[in-house]
N, C-alpha and C positions, 0 to 999 in steps of 0.2 A: 567559426559559425557564421552563418548568414545573418545579417542584420535585419532581415525581413522575416516575417512568419510565413512559412511554407506549410500549407495543409498536407501536402504529400509527405514531406519529411516527418511532420507531426504524427500522421496516421501510421506510417511505417514504423516509426520509433515506439509509438504507443503499442502497436501489435507485437513487435518483437519484445519489448519490455514486459508486456503482459504475460509472456511465457513464464518468466521468473516470478512475477507477482502471483500467478495462479499456483505454481509449485509451492511457494512459500506459504500462501493462504491455506491451501489444502492440508499441508503438513501441520501447521500450527492448529488448525481447527480440529483435525482428527486425533492428533496426539495430545493436545492440551486442553483446548477449549470445550469441545463436545463432551468429553468425559467429566470435566469439572462442572459444566452447566447441568448435565444430567444428574450429577450427584447433588449439587447445591439446590436444584429445583425439583427434586425427586417427587415431591407431592403434587406437581403438575403433570398431567398426563401428556405425552407426545412432545416433550421438550427436545429441541434440537433434532427434528425429524430429517430423514433422508429421502427426498422425493423430487420430482421434476420441478415443481414450483420453487422449492428451496434452492435447487441448483440454478435455476433461471435468475432468481433474485441475486444469488451469489455471483453469477456471471455479470449482472448489471453493476453490482458493487465493485467487482474487480476491474471492470472497464472504467468506471468512474475514478476509482483509486489510481489506476495507471495513467489515465488521461491527465488528471490533476497533477500528479507527480512529475510527469514529463513536461507539462506546461509550466509548472513552478520552476523546474530546472532551467528550462529555456529562458524564462523571464530573468532569473537570477544570473544566468550565464551571459545574457545580453549586456547586463550592467557591469558585471565584475569579472567576466571572462570565464572560459571553460577550463577551470583549474580544480585541483583537489579540494580546496576550500569551498568552492561553489557546490561541489558534490555533497560535502558534509552539511553545509548550511541549508541547501535547498531540500535535501533528504530529511533533515531534521524539522524543517518548517512544515513540510508535507505531513510528517509523522505527528507533529503537535496539532495540526489542524484537523487531521482525520482520526487518528488512533487515540491520542491522549484525551481529546474531547469525548469520544465515544465510550471508551472504557471507564473514565472517571464518572461519566453519567450513569453507566451500567451499575457501578458499585454504589453511587450516590442513591440510585432508585431501589437498591437492594436486590438487584437482579444478578449480582455476581459477588464473589468474595474479594475483598481487598487483596488477598494473597495472589489472586490470579493476575493482578497488575504486574507483579514481580516476574512473571513469565511472559505475559502478552506484550508488554510495553518494550522490553529490550529486544525481543524477537522481531516485533513490528518495526522498531527503529532500524535494525539491520536490514530488513527487507526493503525499506524505502531508500536507505543510503545505497544499497546495492542497485536498486532500480534507478537511482540518479546516476550512478556510475555507468550503468549500461546506457542510458540516455546520453551521457557525456561522450562515450566512445562512438555511439551511432552518429551523433551530431558532428563529431570530429571527422568521421568519414565523409559526411556530406560536404564539409568544407574543403576536403581534399580533392573532391571530384570536380 
C-alpha cells in the first residue's frame, strides 16, 4: 500500500466497493428490513415507501457508508499492514460505528423490534467485512502497479 493518501485510489476503490455495498443493502432491505418495518409500524401510513426521494437518500447513505468503510480500512492498514486481521478489525470498526449505533438507536426509540437486530447486525457485519476485503484487494493492486 502507498503510505500517502491518494484521492484517485480512494475514489476508484470506493466506487468499486460500492457495487457490493449496494447489492448487500438492497438485499437486506427488501428481504428483511422493509417487511419487518411495515409490519411493526403498520399503524403509520406510508412506512418504508419506495420512491425517488427514498432511493436518493439511500444512495447518499450507501456512498457515505462505502467511503467511510474504505477510509477506515486504509487508515488501519497504514498502521498495521494490509492483512487479514486488518480486514476483520477495520470492517468490524466500521460496522460498530455505523450499523450498531443506528440499529440500537432504532430499537431504543421503539422504531424497530429487538429481534430485528438478530438479522440486521450479523448481515451488516458480513457486508462491511467483505467491503474491507474488497478494499484490501484493490489497494494491493495499486501497490503492485
